[in-house]
N, C-alpha and C positions, 0 to 999 in steps of 0.2 A: 504494500500500500504506500503510495507516494505521499510526501509531506506537502501540505498546501497552507497558505495563509487564510485565516478566517476573514469573512467580510466584516466591514466596520460595524454594521448594524448588529451582527451576532456577537462581536466582541463587546459592544456596549451592553447588550442584554446579559451577557455573562457577568460583566462588572456590576450590573444592576442587581444580580443575584447576591452579590456580596454586600452592597451598600443599601439597597432598597428592599427592606423586608415587609414593610407595611406603611400606612400613612404616617405613623409616628417617626419612622426613620427618615421619611421625606422632610417632615417639618424640622427635624433635628438638623439636617444638612442645610436647609434653606435659612434657618434662623442663625446658625453658626456663620454662614456667609454674610448675613446682615450685620452681625456683631463685628466681624472682621472689616466690614465697610464703614465702621464708625457709627452705626445707628445707636440712638439712645431711646428710640420708641419703635416697637415692633408690634404689628397687629396681625393676628393669625385667625383665619376663618376656615372652618372645614364643614363639609356636608357628608352625611353618611359615614362618619368616622374617617373621612379622607378618601373614601372610595370614589365618590362622585366629584368632589372639588376640594382642593387645598389652595388657599389664597394667602400669600405672605406679603405684607407691605412694610417697608422700612423707610426711615428718613436718613439713610446713610449717604455715602458719597456718590453713588450712582456710577454709570459707565458711559464711556464715549461710544460712538458707532463702531470703531475698530475693536474695542474691547468686547462689545456685545457680540460681534461676529466671531470672536475667538473663544468666548466663555464656554461654549458647548463642545469644543474640541477636547478629546481625551488628553488628560494630563496637562491641561492648560490652567495655570494658576498665577495669581499675583502675590502669593504668600511666601515664596522662598527667594528673596532677592539675592542671597549669596549662595544658593544651591547647597545649603548645609542642613542635612536632615537631622543633625544632632543639636541644632540651634533653632528650634521651632517655637515661635512666640505668637502663633495664630491658632484659632479654633480649627479651621479647615486648611488643608495644604496639599491634598493628594491630587486634586484636579479631576476627580472622577464623578463627583456628585451630579452636576448639571447634565453631562452627556448620558449618565446612567438613568437619571430620572426621565429625561426626554425620550429614551429608547423604549420605555414601558408605559408612556402616557401621552396625552396631548398637552403640551406645555407652551405657554407664551410668556414673554418677558417684556415689561415696560420699564424704561429707565431714563434718567436724566442726570447728568453730572453737574449741572448748574452753569456750565461755561458754553455749551452748545446752544444755539438759538432755539432749539426745540428738543423734545425728547425723542426716543426711538422705541420701536416695537419689533421684537423678533418672534416669528412663528417657527417653533422648533421642528414642526412637521415638514415644512417646505424649505426652511433655512432663509426665507426672505426677510429683509429688514425694510421698514418704512418709517417715515416720520410719525410722531405721536404727540398728543397734547399732554403727556405726562410731564409734570413740572419739576419734581425733585425726588431723589431717592430711587427705590426700585420696587416694582411689584412683580411677583412671579405667580402665575396661575397654572396649577397642575390639575387637569381634568381627566376623568376616565382612567384612574390608576389601574395598571395591568391590563388595559384594553388590548394592548398589542401582544400580551402574553397571558391569555385568558386562563391557562392552566393554573396560574398562580393565584387567581381570584379565590379558589376554593380553600386556600390556606388562611384567608383573612377570617378573623373572628367576628362576632356580632358588632354592629355599629356602636353600641354602648361601650363594649370592651375596647374597641379601637379608639374611641374618643377619650377614654380614660388613659390609654397609652400615650396619646398626644399630650394630654394634660400633664402627665408625669414628665415628659420631655420639657415642657414649658416650666414646670416647677424646678427641675434640676438646672436648667439654664438660667432661670430667674434667681436661684440661689447663688449661682456663680457670678452673676452680674447684677448687684443690687442698684447700680447706677442707671440701669436701663429699665424702662417701663414695658410691660408685656400685657397684651389683651388677647384672650382667646374666645372667639364666638361672642364677643361683647358681653360675656358672662363672668369669666374669670379674669380679674384684673390685678396686676402688681404695679404699684405706682413707681415712677422714676425717682431715683435718689432716695430710696426708702432705707431707713436704718436697718441694719442686719437683723436685729431682734424683731422688729416689726415684720420684716419679710419672713422670718422663721415662723412667727405666729400665723401669718397669712397662709403659709404653706402647710404647717403641721397641725394647727388648731389652737384654740384659746387655752387649752389645758397646759401648754408649755410655758406660758408666761409666768415668770417667777420660779420656774422649776428647772432652769438651765444654768449651768456653771460655765463661766468664761474660761477659755483656754488661750494662753499666750506663752509660747516656749521657743527657745532657740538652742540649737546644738552647741556644744563647746567650741566647735570650729567656726560657728556662725554660718555654715553652709546650708543648714536646714532650719526652717521656721514653721511652727504649727500654730494656727490661730483658729478661732471659732467658738462654738458652744457644744457642750455635751449635757445630757440630761442627768438630773438627780437619779440615783439608783431606784428610788421609789416611783419614778415615771418611766414606764416601759411599754412596748408594743408586743403583739403576738407575732409580728413578722418584722423584716428589715425595711419596711416601706418608708420609714422616716429617717433613714440613714443617708446623709448626703455627704459625699467625699469628693474632694477636689485636689488635683495636683497641678500646680502652676496655673490655676484658674480654669482647669478643664474638668468637667464632671467625669468621674470614672467609677467603675465597679471592680476594684482591684482586690485580689485575694490577700495580698500582704497587708493592706490597710484594714480590711474586714477582720482578718485574723488578729491584728494588733488591738483593734477595738474590743473584740471578744475577750482577749486575754486581760485587758485592763479592767474589765468589769467582772472578772472571774469570781472574785470572792465577795461581791456585793449584789449579785443578780443571778437568778436561776438560769441554768444553761439553755432552757427552752424559751427564754424571754430575750427581748432585744432592746438595747438602749436607743435613744434618739440622738442625733448629732448633726452638726453642720461644721465640718472640719476642713481647713484649707492648709494643705502642705505646699510649701514653697522650697525649691531647691534648684541648683544650677541646671539649665536645660541639658547640658552634656551628661548629667548623672541620671537621666531618665529617658527612655525611648518610648515615644508616643506613637511610633509608626509600626506597631505590631499587629494591627488589625484594620481592615478598611473602615469599620464603624468608629474607630478611635475611642472605644470604651475601655480598652485594656491598656496598661502600660507595663514596661519592664524597668525595674530599678537596677542601677549599676551595682549597688550594695544593699540588697533587700534586707539583710540581717541587721545592718546599722539603722536603716529606716524603721524597721519594726521595733527595735529596741528603743529608739528615740521616741516613737509614738507611745509605746506602752508606758515608759517612764513619765512622759509628760502628762498623760491622762491619769495615771495612778497618783501623781503628785496633786493633781486637781481634785481627784476623788478623796484623797486623804485629808483635804482641808476641811476641818470640822467647822460647822456653821457657828460654833461657840468660840472659835479661836480668838476673836476680837474682844471677848469679854474680859474684864479685869481679873487679875490673878488673885487668889486668896491671900489675905494679909496675916494669917496665923497658921496654926498647925493644920496639916493636911488631914481631912476627915476620912480619907480612904484608909488611914492607919488605924482607925477605930476597929476595923474588921478586915479579915483576909477573905477575899472571894476567889483566891487563886485555885486552890486544890483541896480545900478542907471544909468541913461543916461550919455553919455559922455558930461558933462557940468562942467567946472571949472571956477573960477572967472576970469581967464585971457585968456580963450579960447572961441571962438564962439561955440554955439551949433551946433551939426552935424544934419543937417536937411534932408539929403538924405535918411535916413532910421532910424527908432527908434532902440536904442540899446537894450532895454528890451521889450520883447514881453510877453503878458499875455494870454496864450492859454485858460485857464479857471480858474474860481474862486477857485475850490477845489485844483487845482495844486498849485496856489499861496499860499493858506492857509497852505497846506502841507509843502511847502518850508519855509514859514515864521516860522512855528513851529520848523524847524530844524536850522534856521539861524537868530533867532530873535535878536541876539546880533551883527549882522553884521552892520557896519556903512553904512548908506545910502548916506551920503554926501561926497563930494570930499574934499581932503585936499589941502590947499594952499601951493604950493611948495616954498622951500627956493630959494632965488635968486642965480643963478649960473653963473659964468663967462664963456665965450666961451673957454678959455684955460682949465678950469676944465672940461667942457663938452668933449673936445677932449681927455683928459686923461681918463675920465670915459669910453668913448666908445672904446678906444683902449684896455681897460681891459675887455670888455664885450664879452662873448663867441659867442653871435649871432651878434655882431658887430653893426655898425651904419646904421640906416635906410637910404636907397637911395630913395625909393619911393614905390608906390603901383601899382600892375599890375592887370588890369581888375577889380579893386575894390574887389579882392579876395585874392591876395597874397601880402605879404610884402616882398620887395626886400631889403636886407641889405648886408653889406660887412665887412669882417674881413681883417686882413693883408694878408692872403693867400687864401681866398675863397670868393665866392659869396654865399649868403644864401637866400633861398626862404622859407617863412613861410606862412602856411595856417592860415589866421587870425581867421576863425571860429573854426578850430580844436584847435588852441592855447587857445583861450578864453574859449572854452568848457571844456578843461582840467583844467584850472585855477578855473573855477566855480565849477566843480565837486569835486575837491580836497578840496576846502573850505567847501563844504557841508559835505563831509565825516568826517572832523575833529570835527564836532559838534555831541554830543550825541543825539540819537533819543529820542524825548519826548514821553512818554507814556500817554495815556488818560485813567484814571480810569473810569470804567463803573458803573453806579448806579445799573444796573441789569446785572449780568454776562450772557454772551452768552454761552448756553449749547449745546454742539455738541455730539450726540450719535455716539459711535464707538464700534467696537469689542473690547473685553477685551485685546487681544494681541496688538491692535492698540493703546489703552490707554497706555499700558506699553511702547510702542515704542515712543510715543510723550513725555511722562514724562521723558524718558531717556535723552532727549536733551533739557529739560526745561531751563537750564542755557543759552544755545545757543539762544533759542527763546527769552529769556529776553533781550539779547543784541540787538535783532532786535525790541524791544519794545512790545513784546507779552508775557504777564504774564498768565500762565495757571496752573491748578491743577486738580487733579482727582475729579470727581463728581459721586461718586459711582464706581462700577467696569466696567461700560460700557459707560462712558461719560467723556468728558473733559469740564471744565468750563473756559472761558476766562474772566479774571478779569480786564486786561488792554490791550489795543491795541495801535499801533502807532497812534499818533494824526492825525486827519483828513485823516485817511486811511480806506476806506470802501471796503470790498471785500466779496466774498462768503467764510466765514471762515470754513464752513463744508467741502467744497471741498478742501480748503487749508490744513486742518488738515488730511483729508484722504490721500492727496498726500504726506504730510510730513511723515505720518505713513508708507505708502508704501515704500518710499525712505529709511527710517531708517531700516525697516526690510530687505530690499534688499541689502543695502550698509553699514549699521551700522551708518549712519549719514544722515543729510539732509541739503542741501544748498538752497533749493527752496525758503524759505522766504527771505534769504539774496539776492538771485538773483532778486526777485521781488523788493526789496528795491533798489538794484543797478539800475534796469531799471527805477524806479521812479525818482531817483536822476539824472540818465543819461538823461532822457527825459527833466527834468526841466533845467539841465545845457545846453542842446542843444537849447531849446527854449529861454533861457535867455542869450544868448551869441551873440557876434558880428556876423553878418550874411555875407555870401558871397554876394558881390554886394554892400556892405556898404562902403561909402567913409570915410576914416580916414585921419587926418592930421599928420604931421611929429611927433609931440609930443605924440599924441595918439598911434601911431605905436611904437615909442621908448618905451613908458610905457608898452605896451603889451609885447614887447620882454624882457624887464627887469623882468616882472612878470613870464614869462614862464621859464626864466633861473633858477629861484629858486623854481620852482614847482615840486613836486614829480611826477614821471612818465611823465615828461614834453615832452618827445619825441613822445608820441602817444596820440591821443584823446581817448575818452571812448570806441570807436568802433575798436580801433587798427589801425586807419589810421595814417600815419606819420604827425607830426606837422611841421617839418622843414627838409630841405635837403641842404647839402653843395655841391657846385660845385667848386672843386679846381681850382685855377688860372692856374695851369699846364695843366689841361684839356682844359680850354679855349684857352691857348696858342696852344695846339694841333689843335684845330678847325681852327685857323688862321695860321697854319704852322710856328709857332714861336719856335718850339722845334728842 
């Protein structure tokens, strides 16, 4: 069979198969072109989910007659002035969008660059250009999508679903460019020059207002910067629909970023729940390749491990900021010394034992030995408090962010009061977080094995596991190659037994798919979280005033003290003004 060159129309239709999946992908390409043209107002109208009509109007720079003639040629672009694919500062750059769209639809372009004495119209079916009364910017009308390739029409979903896909594109581009106004079908509007938080609320919903934490971080070298907002752990979704990630201003769905986000929330949110975010990563263009797919949704980082580590640290630092951090420090003896909540029952020399329920539960021997290996240097005894006068007590509690304890509700919640709020604290969630954080601060003890555990793997899996051996060592697992097709485990976390063959296979799969693995750390987190849960004050357990005050003082200085290990809130404030409203005192 002889080799022949494909005709241009067929080449364009093949390219369209890579670029044009549905109406949303058409809108994405056209809006990105409008942004690159300097538009700050973009109006999009679609009919039947884009199947019948897609109309995009912008107030950008427009095109001259010669540029209009060239814009539908394959690989024609104004976006690479120095022909450097590693220095891309535009949304679009491949030069395939317009010819690909034109090959599967009926497309016309009206444009005016403001210097020609009239505008111009291009009929992409005939290639003819004629004068137009269009006065500024560009309008592109795409009609009868896939009319020239009817077989692809059957892959389009319902009009409603396709419309929601277009809206998602507008949301992501709108989050990328808050300085630009967007209108879709005269129904969904994002105002020009909108503050980022207002744009986030408009995109994600009113429930995010006041529940997002600002992120602003820079790597030690200054090469990477991360900014934006992430949600409080108590604000989450059932899917990743409200996760907006950007690299150098480009919306992406990158596995490195998604994995880093998941790892950052590992010990404050359930694995089956998803945080909300609008995160903007900036780094030198030479350190990221945006040319890995025709749709430009994916990127490749030159140093993905460094990027991931930087993002995880930056986000965990933000999540570790306690909302009580800005409160004044106590001026006298630390009240957490009145009682030890570490690893012993609530018994002190001057308090009666609490007999309504045991403080410490021992689910099983292996779990106790595992915890003891992690926290062998924890003190098991309570400290005798320093005598404190009532006046000093009043001064101390006035300075405490969670206030003075009033009492206990249903043996579950601690009720406290500050100068301007009523505070309700979940006693189990509070103690669970305290215990978990103390466990985390202790290095994991490894247990050397007299006989290494040898696990047979494929050669590529051996390479994958060894590539993260340093990370595995941090989790107490010391491994090395045992020939070309096996891994030997020389040390494992003390008192931790599991199916290591299955674990290493899973780790290898994750590394080859995502470039990293957090599976072992997640298992360790679950182990610590379960121990902390079972060895904490329970709901239904009666506490006395000093025990409750001691618990509040401890949670005030605990990292991530606002949420338990599962992301549930530890405390809630009820402003006195709100209570006044209940009783019509406002």
